[in-house]
C-alpha positions as CSV (number, residue, x, y, z in Angstrom):
1,X,114.4,127.9,103.1
2,X,116.7,129.5,100.6
3,X,118.4,127.2,98.1
4,X,121.3,127.4,95.6
5,X,121.0,124.2,93.7
6,X,124.1,122.9,91.8
7,X,124.3,123.0,88.1
8,X,123.8,119.2,87.7
9,X,120.2,119.4,89.0
10,X,119.1,123.1,89.0
11,X,117.1,123.1,85.8
12,X,116.0,119.5,85.8
13,X,112.4,118.6,86.6
14,X,113.7,116.9,89.8
15,X,115.6,120.0,90.8
16,X,112.6,122.2,90.3
17,X,110.4,119.9,92.4
18,X,113.0,119.7,95.1
19,X,113.5,123.5,95.2
20,X,109.7,124.0,95.4
21,X,109.5,121.5,98.4
22,X,112.6,123.0,100.1
23,X,111.2,126.5,99.9
24,X,108.2,125.4,101.9
25,X,110.2,124.4,104.9
26,X,110.4,127.1,107.7
27,X,112.6,125.2,110.1
28,X,109.8,125.0,112.7
29,X,110.8,121.6,114.0
30,X,107.2,120.4,114.6
31,X,108.2,117.3,112.5
32,X,110.7,116.2,115.1
33,X,108.0,115.6,117.6
34,X,106.4,112.9,115.5
35,X,109.4,111.3,113.9
36,X,110.0,107.8,115.2
37,X,113.7,107.7,114.7
38,X,114.2,111.1,116.2
39,X,112.2,110.1,119.2
40,X,114.3,107.0,119.5
41,X,117.8,108.4,118.9
42,X,117.5,112.2,119.8
43,X,119.8,113.0,116.9
44,X,118.8,116.0,114.7
45,X,120.1,114.2,111.6
46,X,117.8,111.3,112.4
47,X,114.8,113.6,112.2
48,X,113.1,115.2,109.1
49,X,114.5,118.7,109.6
50,X,118.1,117.3,109.8
51,X,117.5,115.0,106.8
52,X,116.1,117.9,104.8
53,X,119.4,119.8,105.5
54,X,121.4,116.8,104.4
55,X,119.4,116.6,101.1
56,X,119.7,120.3,100.6
57,X,123.4,120.1,100.9
58,X,123.6,117.2,98.6
59,X,121.5,119.0,95.9
60,X,123.7,122.1,96.3
61,X,126.8,120.1,95.4
62,X,128.0,119.6,99.0
63,X,130.1,116.7,100.2
64,X,128.6,113.3,99.5
65,X,129.5,111.4,102.7
66,X,128.7,108.1,104.4
67,X,127.0,110.1,107.1
68,X,124.4,111.4,104.5
69,X,123.7,107.8,103.4
70,X,123.5,106.5,107.0
71,X,120.8,109.0,108.1
72,X,118.8,108.7,104.9
73,X,118.9,104.9,105.2
74,X,117.6,105.2,108.8
75,X,114.6,107.1,107.6
76,X,111.5,104.9,107.6
77,X,109.7,107.2,105.1
78,X,106.7,106.8,107.4
79,X,105.6,110.4,106.4
80,X,104.4,111.1,109.9
81,X,106.3,114.4,109.5
82,X,104.0,115.3,106.5
83,X,100.9,114.9,108.6
84,X,102.4,117.2,111.3
85,X,104.0,119.8,109.0
86,X,102.0,123.1,109.1
87,X,103.7,124.2,105.8
88,X,102.8,121.2,103.7
89,X,106.4,120.0,103.0
90,X,106.2,116.9,100.9
91,X,109.1,115.2,102.6
92,X,108.5,111.8,101.0
93,X,108.9,113.2,97.5
94,X,112.0,115.1,98.6
95,X,113.5,112.0,100.2
96,X,113.0,110.1,96.9
97,X,114.9,112.8,94.9
98,X,117.7,112.9,97.5
99,X,118.1,109.2,97.6
100,X,118.3,109.0,93.8
101,X,120.9,111.6,93.6
102,X,122.8,110.0,96.5
103,X,123.0,106.7,94.7
104,X,124.3,108.4,91.6
105,X,127.0,110.5,93.3
106,X,128.0,108.6,96.4
107,X,130.6,105.8,96.4
108,X,129.1,102.3,95.9
109,X,127.8,100.5,98.9
110,X,129.9,97.6,100.3
111,X,129.4,94.5,98.2
112,X,127.6,92.5,101.0
113,X,125.1,95.4,101.4
114,X,124.5,95.7,97.7
115,X,124.0,92.0,97.5
116,X,121.5,91.9,100.3
117,X,119.5,94.8,98.8
118,X,119.6,93.2,95.4
119,X,118.3,89.8,96.7
120,X,115.5,91.5,98.6
121,X,114.5,93.6,95.5
122,X,114.7,90.7,93.0
123,X,113.3,87.9,95.2
124,X,110.4,89.6,97.0
125,X,109.1,91.6,94.0
126,X,108.4,88.5,91.9
127,X,105.4,86.6,93.3
128,X,106.3,83.2,91.8
129,X,109.9,83.4,92.9
130,X,108.9,84.6,96.4
131,X,106.3,81.9,96.8
132,X,109.0,79.2,96.1
133,X,111.5,80.9,98.4
134,X,108.9,81.2,101.2
135,X,108.0,77.5,101.0
136,X,111.6,76.7,101.2
137,X,112.0,79.0,104.1
138,X,109.2,77.3,106.0
139,X,111.0,73.9,105.6
140,X,114.3,75.4,106.7
141,X,112.8,77.5,109.5
142,X,114.4,75.6,112.4
143,X,117.8,76.3,111.0
144,X,117.4,80.0,110.1
145,X,118.6,82.9,112.2
146,X,115.9,83.7,114.9
147,X,115.1,87.2,113.4
148,X,114.5,85.8,110.0
149,X,112.7,82.6,111.2
150,X,110.2,84.8,113.2
151,X,109.0,86.3,110.0
152,X,108.3,83.0,108.4
153,X,104.9,81.9,109.9
154,X,102.7,79.0,108.9
155,X,100.3,79.9,106.1
156,X,96.7,79.7,107.2
157,X,94.0,78.1,105.0
158,X,92.6,80.9,102.9
159,X,89.1,79.4,102.9
160,X,86.5,79.7,100.1
161,X,86.8,82.4,97.5
162,X,83.3,83.0,96.0
163,X,82.8,82.7,92.3
164,X,82.2,86.0,90.5
165,X,78.4,86.4,90.4
166,X,77.7,90.1,90.8
167,X,77.4,92.9,88.2
168,X,79.7,95.0,90.3
169,X,83.3,93.7,90.0
170,X,86.6,94.9,91.4
171,X,90.1,93.9,90.6
172,X,92.2,93.2,93.8
173,X,96.0,93.4,93.9
174,X,97.5,90.0,94.8
175,X,100.8,91.6,95.4
176,X,104.4,90.3,95.6
177,X,104.5,88.7,99.1
178,X,101.0,88.8,100.5
179,X,99.6,86.1,98.2
180,X,102.2,83.7,99.6
181,X,102.4,84.8,103.2
182,X,98.8,85.6,103.9
183,X,96.4,84.5,101.1
184,X,93.5,84.5,103.6
185,X,93.4,88.3,103.6
186,X,92.2,88.7,100.0
187,X,90.0,85.7,100.4
188,X,88.3,87.2,103.5
189,X,87.8,90.5,101.6
190,X,86.2,88.5,98.7
191,X,83.8,86.7,101.1
192,X,82.8,89.9,102.8
193,X,82.3,91.9,99.6
194,X,80.4,89.0,98.0
195,X,77.9,89.3,100.8
196,X,77.3,92.9,100.0
197,X,77.0,92.5,96.2
198,X,80.5,93.0,94.9
199,X,82.7,90.3,93.3
200,X,86.4,90.4,93.7
201,X,88.8,89.2,91.0
202,X,92.5,88.5,91.5
203,X,94.8,87.8,88.6
204,X,97.3,85.0,89.4
205,X,100.8,86.4,90.1
206,X,99.8,89.9,89.0
207,X,103.1,91.3,90.2
208,X,104.5,94.0,92.5
209,X,103.1,97.5,92.7
210,X,106.7,98.8,92.3
211,X,107.1,100.1,95.9
212,X,109.7,97.4,97.0
213,X,112.3,98.0,94.3
214,X,111.6,101.8,94.2
215,X,112.5,102.1,97.9
216,X,115.5,99.8,97.6
217,X,117.5,102.3,95.5
218,X,116.1,101.0,92.2
219,X,113.6,103.7,91.2
220,X,113.8,102.8,87.5
221,X,113.0,99.1,88.4
222,X,110.1,100.2,90.6
223,X,108.6,102.1,87.7
224,X,109.1,99.1,85.5
225,X,107.3,96.9,88.0
226,X,104.4,99.4,88.3
227,X,104.2,99.7,84.5
228,X,104.1,95.9,84.1
229,X,101.3,95.6,86.7
230,X,99.2,98.2,84.9
231,X,99.8,96.5,81.5
232,X,98.4,93.2,82.9
233,X,95.4,95.0,84.3
234,X,94.8,97.4,81.4
235,X,92.6,95.1,79.2
236,X,90.2,94.5,82.1
237,X,90.2,98.2,83.1
238,X,89.5,99.2,79.5
239,X,86.7,96.7,79.1
240,X,84.3,98.6,81.4
241,X,83.5,95.5,83.3
242,X,85.7,96.5,86.3
243,X,84.5,99.2,88.7
244,X,87.9,99.8,90.3
245,X,91.1,98.4,91.8
246,X,91.1,97.3,95.4
247,X,94.1,97.0,97.6
248,X,94.2,95.2,100.9
249,X,97.8,96.2,101.8
250,X,98.0,99.9,102.7
251,X,101.7,100.0,101.8
252,X,100.9,99.1,98.2
253,X,97.9,101.4,98.2
254,X,99.9,104.4,99.3
255,X,102.4,103.9,96.6
256,X,99.7,103.3,93.9
257,X,97.8,106.4,94.9
258,X,100.9,108.3,93.9
259,X,101.2,106.7,90.4
260,X,100.4,110.0,88.7
261,X,103.4,111.5,90.3
262,X,105.5,108.4,89.7
263,X,104.9,108.6,86.0
264,X,104.7,112.4,85.7
265,X,107.9,112.5,83.6
266,X,107.2,109.4,81.6
267,X,105.7,108.9,78.2
268,X,102.1,110.1,77.7
269,X,100.6,106.7,77.6
270,X,102.2,105.6,80.9
271,X,101.2,108.8,82.6
272,X,97.6,108.3,81.4
273,X,97.6,104.8,82.8
274,X,99.1,105.9,86.0
275,X,96.5,108.6,86.4
276,X,93.7,106.2,85.7
277,X,94.9,103.5,88.1
278,X,95.5,106.0,90.8
279,X,92.0,107.4,90.4
280,X,90.4,103.9,90.4
281,X,92.4,102.5,93.3
282,X,90.7,102.2,96.7
283,X,91.9,100.8,100.0
284,X,89.6,98.1,101.0
285,X,88.4,100.2,104.0
286,X,87.2,102.9,101.7
287,X,85.0,100.5,99.7
288,X,83.7,98.6,102.7
289,X,82.9,101.9,104.5
290,X,81.0,103.2,101.4
291,X,78.8,100.0,101.7
292,X,78.3,100.3,105.5
293,X,74.5,100.0,105.3
294,X,74.8,96.7,103.4
295,X,77.5,95.5,105.7
296,X,75.3,96.0,108.8
297,X,72.8,93.6,107.3
298,X,75.3,90.7,107.0
299,X,77.0,91.0,110.4
300,X,76.2,88.9,113.4
301,X,74.4,90.9,116.0
302,X,75.1,90.6,119.7
303,X,78.1,88.3,119.1
304,X,79.8,89.5,122.2
305,X,82.3,92.3,122.5
306,X,85.9,91.2,121.9
307,X,88.6,93.7,122.8
308,X,90.9,94.5,119.9
309,X,93.8,96.9,119.5
310,X,94.0,98.6,116.1
311,X,97.4,99.4,114.6
312,X,97.0,102.0,111.9
313,X,100.0,101.5,109.5
314,X,101.8,104.7,108.5
315,X,100.8,104.1,104.9
316,X,97.2,104.1,105.9
317,X,97.1,107.2,108.2
318,X,100.0,109.3,106.7
319,X,100.2,108.0,103.1
320,X,96.5,107.4,102.2
321,X,95.3,109.9,104.9
322,X,92.7,107.4,106.0
323,X,91.9,107.8,109.7
324,X,89.1,106.5,111.9
325,X,87.5,104.5,109.0
326,X,88.7,101.0,110.0
327,X,88.1,101.8,113.7
328,X,84.5,102.6,112.8
329,X,84.0,99.4,110.9
330,X,85.4,97.2,113.7
331,X,83.1,98.9,116.2
332,X,80.2,98.4,113.9
333,X,81.1,94.7,113.8
334,X,80.8,94.6,117.6
335,X,84.5,94.8,118.6
336,X,85.6,97.0,121.5
337,X,88.8,98.9,120.7
338,X,91.3,99.3,123.5
339,X,93.3,102.5,123.8
340,X,96.7,102.7,122.1
341,X,99.2,105.4,123.1
342,X,101.1,107.3,120.3
343,X,99.1,105.7,117.4
344,X,100.9,108.0,114.9
345,X,104.3,106.4,115.5
346,X,105.7,103.7,113.1
347,X,106.0,100.0,114.2
348,X,109.4,99.7,112.4
349,X,108.3,97.5,109.6
350,X,108.4,100.0,106.7
351,X,108.8,97.5,103.8
352,X,112.3,96.0,103.8
353,X,113.4,98.3,106.6
354,X,113.0,95.7,109.4
355,X,115.5,93.5,107.5
356,X,118.0,96.3,106.7
357,X,117.8,98.2,110.0
358,X,116.9,95.4,112.5
359,X,118.1,97.2,115.6
360,X,116.0,100.3,115.1
361,X,113.1,98.3,113.8
362,X,113.2,96.0,116.8
363,X,113.2,98.9,119.2
364,X,110.2,100.5,117.5
365,X,108.3,97.2,117.4
366,X,108.9,96.8,121.2
367,X,107.5,100.3,121.8
368,X,104.5,99.7,119.5
369,X,103.6,96.4,121.0
370,X,103.8,97.8,124.5
371,X,101.3,100.5,123.4
372,X,99.1,98.0,121.6
373,X,99.0,95.4,124.3
374,X,98.7,97.7,127.3
375,X,94.9,97.5,127.1
376,X,94.9,93.7,127.3
377,X,93.3,93.1,123.9
378,X,92.4,89.6,122.7
379,X,94.0,90.4,119.3
380,X,95.6,93.1,117.2
381,X,94.1,94.3,113.9
382,X,96.2,96.0,111.2
383,X,95.9,96.9,107.6
384,X,99.3,96.1,106.0
385,X,101.0,92.7,105.4
386,X,104.4,94.1,106.4
387,X,103.2,95.4,109.8
388,X,101.3,92.2,110.3
389,X,104.4,90.1,109.8
390,X,106.6,92.4,111.8
391,X,104.3,92.7,114.8
392,X,103.1,89.1,114.7
393,X,106.7,87.8,115.1
394,X,106.8,89.2,118.7
395,X,103.2,89.9,119.8
396,X,101.6,88.0,122.7
397,X,98.2,87.9,121.0
398,X,97.1,87.1,117.4
399,X,97.9,89.8,114.8
400,X,95.5,89.8,111.8
401,X,94.3,92.0,109.0
402,X,91.2,93.9,110.1
403,X,89.2,92.4,107.2
404,X,89.8,88.9,108.7
405,X,88.3,90.1,112.0
406,X,85.2,91.4,110.1
407,X,85.0,88.2,108.1
408,X,84.6,86.3,111.4
409,X,81.5,88.3,112.1
410,X,79.6,87.5,108.9
411,X,76.2,85.8,109.4
412,X,75.8,82.3,108.0
413,X,74.6,82.2,104.4
């Protein structure tokens, strides 16, 4: 794709990166076949190829219109198009550049829209504040709008978190919302890993990975959140007592795996920290799969085959490029996986997307649940708190993190 970038961005690092990405695109259209919003709406501008043209026009100094913002807002950033693209177009990075320029050059959003996005970014990215708000939401649940009330579920008992007793120790991200909405996820991971010789350590209120604010038009704020998180972890990472950083929410993991790119144009010390954290970070499925032999020794044998449907979040399969790993672990634990049509398509959660684009998110959820429940599973396993909450609000069967399903199959100590 030939480009003529405008003077305001041509010689900047962002402009050079955007031009490099744009030049890879050959207009083939393979991406449209796997884009959830294009499949739903059939509008070229609601597909990756159309959005690439909109971003290209924006960077070449073209008209900044409400239409450009509308179609970029409708993008889930699921990155399914990246998995499909034969030319290796890094659409996610291009979309980030386009959205940043759009916010700088477009007229301000309406006040109500700005206020909603600000409240989401500020409230959800602070664990202590979100915890208080979530408790208040549970008490007010009968009086809330149905769509919001459905996302406020009772918080299960997390169960026992084993005391650190092993030489092998990993930090685990508590996160901004998961520690309040689903504390049982990290606790289940801690129990399972404890049984195979690894202690899991979670710092209280360790903070947001940066993804939330970054994807709500506050990229500078997202970087600050990420930098603050790394600063809290840094003494432990430098001590040599910590083997790595574990993440049980694939949405956070996908963002953190990209920390080297996130801080590529930052000060040298921030870049060094970003590179180290990205290198040390593992999704929980990667660590558990690496210890598969030890895992087999602590799983109940012949516990009976329970049919489960596995929902692979976009951030797991397209962001982290992890495919087939969780499915193998669930099968090893004795679960039978039911078939799921179009597993590459997004469920509609996409961080705050389900709150900002409820109509599209609801349609995508309905399609996804039809596919997941068609095989009559006893439950649904997933790997990301956002997907879990979004799907769980409308599913006929329990939706849980896959590590919880494995935790249920541990032998008695």
